[in-house]
N, C-alpha and C positions, 0 to 999 in steps of 0.2 A: 504493500500500500504506500510505503514511503516514496517509491519511485513515481507515484501518481500525484503526490502532494501539490506540485507546482502547476499541474494541468488545470486546476480549478482557479479561475481568475475572477476579476471583479464583474465582468459582463458576460462571461461564457466559460466554457472549457476549451483549452487550446494548447497545442504543443507539437513537437516533432513526432511524426508517425513512427511507430516501432520503439520509441523511447518513452515519451510522455503519454502518447495516445496509442492504445492497442484495442483489439477486438475484446479482450478480457475486460478492460475498463468500461467499454461501451455496453457490454452485456449487463454488468452490475449497475452501471449508471441508469440503464433502462429500468431496473427494479427500483433503485433509489428514487428516480423521478416519479414513477407511478405511486410509490408510497407517499411522496410529498403531495401529489395531486389528490390522493385519497384523503389525506389529513385536511387539506384546504377545502375540498369540495364536499366532504362527507358522503361521497358516493361509494357504493360497493365496487369492488374491482371490475365486475362484469358489466358495469354501467359506464365505465371510463373509456372514452374514445380519444385517441391521440393521433395526429397526423405526423408522418415521418417523411422528410424530403432530404435531398442531398445535392451537393455541388458536383462539379465535373472532375474533381481530383481523382487520381488513379486508385486510391485506397478508399474512397468514399463508399462504393458499393459494399465492400466487405464490412466496413464499420457500421453502415446502416443495417445490414443484415444481422449483425450481432446485437445492435441496439434493439431491433424489432424482436429478436428472440428473447431478450431480457424482459421487454415489456409484456410480451405474450405469456411468458412463464408465470406472471402474477395473476393471470386471468383477465387483465385489461386488454383492450382492443386497439388495433392499428389500422389506419387508412394510409397505405403507402402511395405517396404522390410521385415517387421516382425522382428523376433528375429535374430540378426546378429551381428558380431563383428563391433566395431566402424570403422575400416578400410574399411569395405564394404560400409559404408556411404560415406567415402571419395572417394572410388573407383567408386561409382555411378556417381560422377562428372567427375573424371579423365578419366575413360574408357567409361562411359556413359551407360545409360539404352537404350535398343533398341528403335529406333525412332518411331516404330509403337505403342509402349506403350504410348509415350508422344506426339502423334499427330504431329510428326516431329520436335518438339521443343527440345532444349537442356536443361538438368537439370542444374539449376543455383545455387542451394543451397541444402545442406544436413543438416537435423536436427536429432540429435542422442540422444535419451533418455538414459542417463547413468550417474552413479557416479563413473565410472572407478574402482579404487582400494579401495574406501571407504567402511566401514562396511555396512551391509545389510539394516540398517535403513536410509541410505542416498540415494538420487537420484539427477539427474541433467539433463542438456541439453548442448550439444555441437552444434555449428552452423557454417556453412561455407558460403562463397560466392565466386563464380568463382574460385573454387579450393583452397581457402585459409581459414583457421580457423579464425573466427573473433577475432580481437585483443581487448585489454582493452578498447580503445576508441570506437570501433565499438560495443562492448557489451554494453557500457554505452549508446550509441545511441539507441540500441534496447530497453534498459531499459526505456528510456524516452518515446519512442513511445508506449511501453507496458503500462506504468503508465498513459499516457495521454488517452489511450483507456479505461483503467479501470475507469478513472474518468468520461468520458462522456458516456461510454457504448452505443455508437451509431455507428454501422458499416454502412458506407455509401453504401456498395455494395449490390445490389439486386440480384446478381448472386450467385450461389453455384458452387464451383469448382468441378472438376472431381476427383474421387478416383480410382486408379488402384492398383492392387497387382502384385508383381513380385518377383521371386526367383533368386536373383542376386548371391547367394552363389554358385549355380551350375555353372554359367558362370565364376565366379572367379576361382573355382577349375580347370576348363578346361584351363583357361588362364595360371595358374601357372604350370600346367602339360606341356603345350607347351613351357614354358620358361625354365623349369628345368629337363625335361625328359632326363635321361641318365647322369645327373650331380650329383645326390645325392645317387647313388646306393651303397649298401654294408655297410650302416651305421646302427648301432644298437642304437635306441633312445628311451628314456622314455619320454612321453608327459603328463604333469600335467596341465589340463585345469581348475582346481579349481571350478568345477561345474558352470562354466561361459560360455561365448560365444565361446571360442576357441575350445571346444569339438565338435561343429557341423561342423568344417572345418578341423582343423590341422591333427588329427590322420588319417582320410581318405586320405587326400592329401599326407602326407608323406609316407604312405603305398603305394599309387599308384605311387610314385616317386622311389620306389625300396628300401625303408628303412624297417628294421625290427622294428616294433613299439609296445611298451608296453604302454597301456593307463592307466592313473590315473584320476578319477573324471571327466569323459567326459560328464556325463549327466547334462544338465543345471538345476540348483536349486538355486533360488535367496536367500535362507536362508544360503547358503554356509556352508553346514553341516560338511565338512571335514577340511577345514581351510580357513582363510581369503584370498581373491584373490589379494594378493599383493606380487609379487615375489621379490621386493626390500627389504622386511623384511625377513631376512634370515631364521628365525624360521618357516616360512610358507613352506619352501622347505625341511623340515626334512624327510618327506615320500619320496619325489623325490630322495634325496641323498641316502637313504637306498635302494630303489629299483634299482637305477643305479648301485650301488655296487653289489647287489644281482644278477642282470641280466648280470653283466659284460658288461654293455652298454658303447658305445663310448661317449655318451653325454646325458644330461637331459635338457629338454626344459619346461619352465613353462610360463603361461600367466596370466595377471591380469584380472580384471573383465570384461573389454570390448575388450581385445586382442590387444591393441595398445602398450603394454609394454611386453618385453620378459625378462625372467630370465634364466640363463644358469648355469648348474653345469657340471664339467668335469668328466672324467671316474673314478676318485677317490672320487667323491662326493664333490669336492671343489666348492664353489660358486664363480662365476666371477662377480665382480662389473661391472657397466655399462661402466666405462672408460676402463677396460680391454677388454671387449667385443668390444667396438668401435675400440680399437687398432687392434684387430684381423681383423675386417672388413677393416680398413684403410690400413693395410699392404697388404692385398690381392688385394684391389682395386688399390693401388699405384703401386704395382708390375706389373700390366698390363698396366700402363700408363707411360712408361719410358720417353717419350718425353714431357710430360705435367707436370704441378704443380697443381694437383687437390686440391681444398680447402675442408677442413674438419672442421666443426663447432662443438664445444662442449661448456659446460657450467662451471660456476665458481666452482662447487663442484668437478670437475674432477681432477685427479692427474696431476701434472706438467710433469710427465713422458710421459703421453699421448701427450701433446702439443709438447714437445721437440722431441720425437721420430718421430712424423709425419713430423716435419720440417727437421729432420736429414735424413729421407729416401726419400725425394723428394716431399713431400706434403707441404701444407701451412695451418697451424692451426689458427683458429679464436676462441676467447672466447666470449660467449654470456651469457645473463641472463638465469636463469633456467625457464623453462616453454615452452610447445610445441609451443605456439603462438610466443614467442620471437625467438625460434630456427628457426621456419619456415621463419620468417621475415628476420633473418640474412642470412639464406640460399639464399633467393631471392636476397638480397642486394649484396652478395658476389659471387653468382653463384656457391655455394658449391654443390658438388656431393654426399656428405655424412655428416650426423650429428648425434649426440647422446647425451643422458643425463645419469647421474648416475642411474636414476630410471629405465632404460631399454627402454625408448623411443628411437627408432633408425629410421632415415630418410634416405632413399635411393633415390637420384636423378639419380645415376648411374644405368642404366638398369631398372629404375622404375619411379614413378611419384613424389617422393619427400615427401610423407606423412609417418607418423609413422604407420607401419603395422607389428605387431609382428609375424604373420603367415608367411609373406614374409621374415622377418628377420630370421625366423627359416629355411626357404629354403636356405638362403645364408650361414648360419653357417653349415648346412648339406652339402652343396656343397663344402665348404672349407675342412671339415673333410674328405669327400669322396675323394677329390683330393689328400690330403696328405696320406690317407690310401692306395691308389693305388701305391704310391711310397714306403711307409713303413707301413706294416700291423700292426706294434706295435705303430703307431703314437698316441701321446696324445696331446690334445690341449694346454696343459701347455707349450709345446715347443715353442709356438708362443708368450709367455709372458715373455721372459727373461729380457727385459728392466725393468720390475717391480721388479726384484730381488735386484736392487740397493738401494731401499728405503723401508720404512715401511709406508703403507697407512692405516689409520684407517677405520673402517666401519662408516656409518653415525650414528651420535648421534642425537636423537630427544628429544629436551628439551621442555617440555610443557609450554605454555604461552598463556593466553587468547588473542584472536585476537585484542581486543581493547587496549591491553597493549603493543603489540609487537613493535610498532613504537617508543614509548617513552623509552622502555627498551633498544632497540637497540641503540638509540641516546645516552643514558646515558653510555652504554658500550663503545661506540666510544669515548666519551669525556674522559672516564677514561683511555683508552689506549693512547690517544693523550697526556694526562697530565702525564702519567706514562709509558713511552715506554719500560721500563725494566720489565713490569709485566709478560712477558712470559719467562723470564730468558734467552732470546736470542735476539740479535740486530734485530730490524725491518728494512728491506730494503725498503719496499714499502707497501702501503695499497691501494688495488683496491676496489672501491666502486661501481662497475658496478651493483652488486646485493648483497646487504648486505655489508659485509666486508671480503675481502680475504687478510689476513695479511701475507706478504711474508718475510720469513727468508732465510738465506743461506741454501739451500738444503731442504727447506720445507715451509709449510704454515699452517695457522689456518683460518678456515672459519666459519662465522656465517651469516645466511640469514633467512628471514621470509619465511615460507612455503606459497605458493599461495593458498593452498586448505585446510589446517588443522591448528588448534591452537597450533602450535609448531614452534620453531626455529630448523633449520637443521644445525648441526655442523659437520665439518670434519677436519682431521688433517693429515699432512704428514711430515715426518722427516727422519733423517738418521737411526733411530732405534725406537723401541717401547718405550723405556724409555723417549726419548725426545718428542715423540708424546704424551705420557701420561702427560708429563709436560705441554705441550700446552693445552691439554684438561682440565686438572685440573684447570689451571689458568682461562680459559674461563668460566668454570662452576661456579667457586667461584664468578667471577664478575656477572654472571647472577643471582645467588642466592641472592647476596647482593642487586642488583638493583631491582629485582622483589619484595623483601621484602620491600624496601624503597618505591617503586611505589605503592604497595598495601596499605601501611600505610597512604599515602597521601589522 
């Protein structure tokens, strides 16, 4: 069990296949997950229905099979959705699987075998209950139930649950067509699915909505032969940028490994960071709600321009920790209609169910472009980003640090800043410790936070110009270099 300790993270289960993630772990996690659902729902095992879906990774079929076997061994039931985007798993709870498939019962949990944007050697598991992704405390509870089951290896159920198969992707496409038909017409789009799950849904859907679609890497292949499936790493979008310019397209859309994160490039091949994308969505939504003050949630890595502009145009901005679990919890707490992260996770409660669905987010951006093109055939999406012209915002800097050292190094950096407040060469107005440290200056900030999924610190900087931003960045990296050396020597 000790070898599986680090697989259970804050937002999901994740690690390297064969080391942290194995079929054994997934079999017993299936049992632990069902026991958690039984406790929360009060349902008998034979009344529990769970959907299981998986991404395109080469080991996902074997892991999904073991997970299903564990679930069925308790007497609980599974609807196997097969290869599908992660949002299809969420959708199976929100919209539901036809009741004739589940003997009249409602699906109460979705188990999704995926490692999202991680390299091909990784895999993992996302879990939900009652329409919400399990949070850190809930995942810890599933871990305890899983480990207890691994210790006694005695399943008290004498029943074997039912296993059904269902193609929910087709239902999803029909639903999206009903929602967006006539709203996305006339847009020329290039879609890069990164040989992951987006390719089985998005190109077909966008074409049927009236877009002219050029496809890149639509065929699922878990070795990811063309590029890493992570659109928040700008280098993965090089081909997309090139083809957008070649085809004179209006926009380029990219998906991560499990299609819950979107990446966008404009008609000139410029990458839009997640905060810029969220501002586009927020402006469009708020414009249609003149008599309300819709809440928009974002996270500590995002530009101050985003928060200030949302408040200025009639919305209410809220800052949250980074991570889809934290974002969803804050949305629920505040009644937010829209949320998003720098990484491209975007959550629509406005006209949708509130979970992060990159294919749906693609429909919304196509709708916005189509609407503006009908008014101005020469429209470019950069016209909606003028507030960002007032500052310089850096891209994310990923600073490598072993997971076991991140906490101590971050604490040491915080102590150094507190004892030397002039270290950045600019007066510090405030330090927000909601998630790592967001050090606020006049007209800018410096951010350092621990990644929830990888052995890195995430850094970001904003200032009046690039010179000042680089000054903040260099000061932060010098401190990290020094503290990591000191920590390693101890």
